[in-house]
ZAKE-368851 format. One line per field, with one value per residue (C-alpha): residue number from 1; x, y, z; residue in one letter. Coordinates in steps of 0.25 Angstrom, whole numbers, plus 5000, padded with zeros to 4 digits. Last residue first. Layout:
// residues N
k c(NUM|...)
xx c(X|...)
yy c(Y|...)
zz c(Z|...)
r c(A|...)
//
This chain:
// residues 269
k c(269|268|267|266|265|264|263|262|261|260|259|258|257|256|255|254|253|252|251|250|249|248|247|246|245|244|243|242|241|240|239|238|237|236|235|234|233|232|231|230|229|228|227|226|225|224|223|222|221|220|219|218|217|216|215|214|213|212|211|210|209|208|207|206|205|204|203|202|201|200|199|198|197|196|195|194|193|192|191|190|189|188|187|186|185|184|183|182|181|180|179|178|177|176|175|174|173|172|171|170|169|168|167|166|165|164|163|162|161|160|159|158|157|156|155|154|153|152|151|150|149|148|147|146|145|144|143|142|141|140|139|138|137|136|135|134|133|132|131|130|129|128|127|126|125|124|123|122|121|120|119|118|117|116|115|114|113|112|111|110|109|108|107|106|105|104|103|102|101|100|99|98|97|96|95|94|93|92|91|90|89|88|87|86|85|84|83|82|81|80|79|78|77|76|75|74|73|72|71|70|69|68|67|66|65|64|63|62|61|60|59|58|57|56|55|54|53|52|51|50|49|48|47|46|45|44|43|42|41|40|39|38|37|36|35|34|33|32|31|30|29|28|27|26|25|24|23|22|21|20|19|18|17|16|15|14|13|12|11|10|9|8|7|6|5|4|3|2|1)
xx c(5455|5455|5446|5447|5449|5438|5428|5430|5429|5416|5410|5415|5408|5395|5394|5387|5398|5412|5408|5404|5418|5427|5416|5413|5427|5428|5441|5437|5449|5452|5464|5470|5471|5486|5489|5476|5481|5493|5485|5473|5482|5479|5464|5464|5458|5456|5443|5436|5443|5444|5439|5432|5440|5431|5440|5435|5437|5448|5457|5470|5479|5470|5479|5473|5475|5471|5483|5484|5469|5459|5455|5446|5445|5430|5432|5426|5417|5411|5424|5414|5423|5414|5424|5435|5428|5422|5437|5442|5431|5435|5450|5447|5438|5448|5459|5451|5448|5464|5469|5474|5464|5457|5456|5465|5458|5461|5446|5441|5448|5452|5438|5439|5448|5437|5440|5436|5445|5435|5422|5417|5412|5403|5398|5386|5385|5372|5375|5388|5383|5372|5382|5392|5381|5375|5389|5393|5393|5404|5414|5410|5401|5411|5409|5403|5397|5398|5389|5391|5384|5373|5360|5351|5340|5341|5337|5349|5353|5366|5362|5349|5351|5364|5359|5349|5359|5367|5355|5351|5366|5374|5377|5385|5381|5392|5381|5390|5382|5393|5387|5393|5393|5386|5375|5365|5373|5374|5359|5355|5364|5359|5345|5346|5354|5342|5332|5341|5340|5325|5325|5333|5341|5353|5352|5358|5370|5372|5372|5385|5384|5396|5397|5406|5412|5411|5411|5395|5388|5397|5389|5375|5379|5384|5372|5363|5369|5372|5358|5351|5356|5354|5339|5338|5344|5355|5353|5358|5371|5379|5389|5376|5375|5389|5389|5376|5381|5380|5389|5390|5404|5412|5419|5432|5436|5437|5425|5426|5435|5429|5415|5420|5427|5416|5406|5414|5417|5402|5399|5391|5376)
yy c(5386|5394|5407|5417|5430|5425|5423|5437|5443|5435|5441|5455|5453|5448|5460|5456|5452|5453|5449|5436|5431|5433|5430|5415|5409|5393|5388|5374|5365|5352|5358|5363|5348|5348|5359|5363|5375|5380|5378|5386|5398|5406|5405|5411|5408|5420|5418|5429|5423|5408|5401|5389|5378|5367|5354|5346|5331|5320|5322|5315|5327|5334|5332|5339|5351|5361|5370|5385|5385|5395|5388|5379|5365|5360|5345|5338|5326|5324|5317|5308|5294|5291|5283|5292|5304|5299|5294|5309|5315|5306|5310|5324|5323|5315|5326|5337|5329|5328|5314|5307|5295|5302|5314|5327|5340|5350|5350|5352|5364|5367|5372|5384|5391|5391|5387|5372|5360|5348|5351|5342|5347|5338|5335|5332|5321|5317|5303|5307|5319|5310|5301|5311|5319|5307|5302|5316|5310|5301|5313|5314|5325|5335|5332|5345|5347|5356|5354|5350|5352|5360|5354|5365|5363|5348|5341|5331|5330|5337|5348|5344|5329|5330|5338|5327|5316|5324|5324|5309|5305|5315|5330|5339|5351|5362|5369|5375|5371|5368|5373|5371|5382|5380|5392|5383|5378|5391|5394|5381|5384|5398|5395|5384|5394|5404|5394|5392|5407|5407|5395|5403|5414|5409|5397|5404|5409|5395|5388|5393|5393|5387|5390|5382|5384|5399|5405|5404|5405|5417|5430|5424|5413|5424|5433|5422|5420|5435|5439|5427|5430|5445|5443|5434|5442|5451|5465|5465|5473|5462|5465|5463|5449|5446|5451|5443|5430|5425|5414|5409|5403|5402|5391|5393|5381|5386|5387|5377|5367|5370|5366|5353|5349|5352|5344|5332|5332|5335|5322|5323|5324)
zz c(5321|5335|5333|5344|5336|5326|5337|5342|5328|5326|5339|5335|5321|5327|5337|5350|5354|5357|5370|5367|5359|5371|5380|5375|5369|5368|5363|5356|5357|5350|5341|5355|5360|5357|5366|5374|5383|5374|5362|5369|5372|5360|5360|5374|5387|5397|5402|5393|5381|5379|5391|5385|5378|5374|5370|5359|5359|5359|5371|5370|5372|5382|5394|5405|5415|5404|5406|5404|5406|5401|5388|5397|5394|5390|5385|5373|5372|5358|5351|5344|5345|5357|5365|5362|5365|5379|5382|5379|5387|5399|5397|5397|5409|5417|5413|5419|5432|5433|5432|5444|5444|5456|5449|5450|5450|5438|5434|5448|5454|5439|5436|5444|5433|5424|5409|5412|5412|5408|5405|5396|5382|5376|5361|5352|5342|5348|5353|5357|5365|5370|5376|5382|5388|5395|5399|5406|5420|5417|5416|5431|5438|5433|5419|5414|5400|5389|5378|5363|5350|5354|5362|5369|5359|5361|5349|5349|5363|5368|5377|5384|5382|5388|5400|5402|5402|5412|5421|5418|5423|5429|5428|5419|5409|5406|5397|5386|5375|5363|5350|5336|5326|5313|5314|5317|5328|5334|5332|5339|5350|5352|5350|5362|5371|5369|5374|5386|5389|5387|5397|5407|5405|5412|5404|5393|5400|5406|5392|5388|5373|5367|5351|5342|5328|5328|5314|5308|5323|5326|5325|5325|5336|5345|5343|5345|5359|5363|5358|5364|5378|5376|5373|5385|5396|5399|5392|5379|5372|5369|5381|5390|5384|5386|5401|5404|5399|5385|5385|5369|5369|5356|5353|5344|5335|5321|5312|5301|5308|5320|5315|5309|5321|5330|5322|5321|5337|5340|5332|5318|5319)
r c(X|X|X|X|X|X|X|X|X|X|X|X|X|X|X|X|X|X|X|X|X|X|X|X|X|X|X|X|X|X|X|X|X|X|X|X|X|X|X|X|X|X|X|X|X|X|X|X|X|X|X|X|X|X|X|X|X|X|X|X|X|X|X|X|X|X|X|X|X|X|X|X|X|X|X|X|X|X|X|X|X|X|X|X|X|X|X|X|X|X|X|X|X|X|X|X|X|X|X|X|X|X|X|X|X|X|X|X|X|X|X|X|X|X|X|X|X|X|X|X|X|X|X|X|X|X|X|X|X|X|X|X|X|X|X|X|X|X|X|X|X|X|X|X|X|X|X|X|X|X|X|X|X|X|X|X|X|X|X|X|X|X|X|X|X|X|X|X|X|X|X|X|X|X|X|X|X|X|X|X|X|X|X|X|X|X|X|X|X|X|X|X|X|X|X|X|X|X|X|X|X|X|X|X|X|X|X|X|X|X|X|X|X|X|X|X|X|X|X|X|X|X|X|X|X|X|X|X|X|X|X|X|X|X|X|X|X|X|X|X|X|X|X|X|X|X|X|X|X|X|X|X|X|X|X|X|X|X|X|X|X|X|X|X|X|X|X|X|X)
//
């Protein structure tokens, strides 16, 4: 398997750089005309892949909305991941896992190991037990050619209480995450470690000029972020940004044509 960075470069060159979230929460399922439950969950998830799997570069299913339905919901997540990858899109599993030692290693096995039905192409991870706690995931991602997106400056306003705080070494917490991710990519040469930095901020609060990986930028649409604003937020790093939209697209369903029109309006090439 090629590295995650290589696969991402290839698919975005062909399909543009939009990432579409698959977040089948109650309001979306009901807006698609279903009662909240497993039938509606699968209809939304599969409907998104059926409508967009040949035009979207990256899907980002949010694990929590599937987990809420128990084991049957997780089985639908597994099928959604498989269907999206079969359609030629990459999959970032948005699970935001983070822990220490053997527990982090087990999360890595679940989402990054070959043969796991929950493994996509990349996984969102939380570094707030210390960046070093992610090492089992880093190691496995590098071995299997998958990627990680490290929460750095998230799209929610509350995140700034922690992420903008000043560390003992004088850097902000978010800058520490950027620098650690940059160092990990330099060491591996794979570019497997990306960052999550919300498209909702006028100022990221960090220097991205030397960052050498992908940047996942959630918050387009319902949270107030816009495609037009990305260049002003990310500057020279804009060409490494995957803008991510969820409800902005999802709520145009179930019409495949309306879903494709929503994607077309948001594409950043």
